[in-house]
C-alpha positions in Angstrom: 0.4 12.4 -12.4 -2.7 13.0 -10.3 -2.3 13.9 -6.7 -4.7 13.0 -3.9 -4.6 13.9 -0.3 -3.4 11.1 2.0 -5.3 10.7 5.2 -4.7 8.9 8.5 -6.8 8.4 11.5 -6.2 7.9 15.2 -8.7 6.0 17.3 -8.8 6.6 21.0 -6.1 7.3 23.6 -3.6 4.7 24.5 -2.3 4.0 28.1 0.5 1.7 29.2 0.3 -1.4 31.2 -2.2 -4.2 30.4 -2.5 -6.5 27.4 -5.7 -4.8 26.4 -3.8 -1.5 26.3 -0.9 -3.0 24.4 -3.4 -4.3 21.8 -5.0 -0.8 21.6 -1.6 0.7 21.0 -0.9 -1.7 18.2 -4.3 -0.9 16.6 -3.7 2.8 17.0 -0.3 2.5 15.3 -1.9 0.6 12.4 -4.5 3.3 12.1 -1.8 5.9 11.7 -0.4 4.2 8.6 -0.8 6.2 5.4 -3.1 4.5 2.9 -3.0 5.3 -0.8 -5.9 5.1 -3.2 -6.0 2.6 -5.9 -6.9 4.1 -9.3 -10.7 4.7 -9.8 -12.4 1.8 -11.5 -9.5 -0.6 -11.0 -9.7 -3.9 -9.3 -6.0 -4.3 -8.6 -4.3 -7.7 -8.7 -2.1 -8.5 -5.7 0.9 -10.7 -6.6 3.3 -12.7 -4.5 6.3 -10.7 -6.0 7.1 -7.7 -8.0 5.9 -8.8 -11.4 2.9 -10.3 -13.3 4.7 -13.7 -13.5 4.3 -14.1 -9.8 1.3 -15.9 -8.3 -2.0 -14.0 -8.1 -2.9 -13.8 -4.4 -6.1 -11.8 -4.6 -7.9 -8.9 -6.3 -8.6 -5.7 -4.4 -12.2 -4.3 -4.5 -13.0 -1.1 -6.3 -12.2 1.9 -4.1 -9.5 0.1 -2.2 -6.8 2.0 -0.2 -3.5 0.3 0.5 -0.6 0.9 2.9 2.9 0.8 1.4 5.3 -0.9 3.8 8.2 -0.8 1.3 8.9 -0.7 -2.4 11.1 -2.6 -4.8 11.9 -2.6 -8.5 10.4 -5.3 -10.7 8.6 -5.7 -14.0 7.7 -2.5 -15.9 4.0 -1.9 -16.0 1.9 0.9 -17.6 -1.2 1.9 -15.7 -3.4 4.8 -14.7 -0.5 6.7 -13.2 2.1 6.1 -15.8 4.8 3.5 -16.6 6.9 2.3 -13.7 8.9 -0.7 -12.4 8.1 0.2 -8.8 6.1 -2.4 -6.9 4.5 -1.7 -3.5 4.6 -4.2 -0.7 1.1 -3.9 0.9 1.4 -6.8 3.3 3.8 -9.7 4.0 4.4 -11.3 0.5 1.9 -9.1 -1.3 2.8 -6.7 -4.0 0.9 -4.3 -6.4 2.2 -2.2 -9.2 2.7 1.4 -8.3 1.4 2.3 -11.7 -2.1 1.9 -10.2 -1.5 3.5 -6.8 -2.0 7.2 -6.3 1.1 8.1 -4.3 1.5 11.6 -5.8 5.0 10.8 -6.9 6.7 9.1 -9.9 9.4 7.8 -7.5 9.8 5.9 -4.3 7.6 7.1 -1.3 8.7 4.3 1.1 11.9 2.5 1.9 13.2 -0.2 -0.4 12.2 -3.7 0.5 15.1 -5.8 1.6 
């Protein structure tokens, strides 16, 4: 399995107190989230659940990087990074097969979705 460095960024300092500062804190926390690369040359399909039988929500552009909020078992898929039944939750109600996401691992890298 190929391994790629994962990067995160922090934007600006965050203070306490005002609504603007609270929004800045939320944005900074989001910026700290690890994002993983989708396989080169792949426009990955995002589904409403952990399998190809679930509704297609959207297709990610080439070069996309995705956060993994949690992971759950589902349909087995063979892709760029092997064969797996792990599906990555990238947003509320949005899943992609881990077979196309470069996590650097054949196993779980995030908590299991409840």
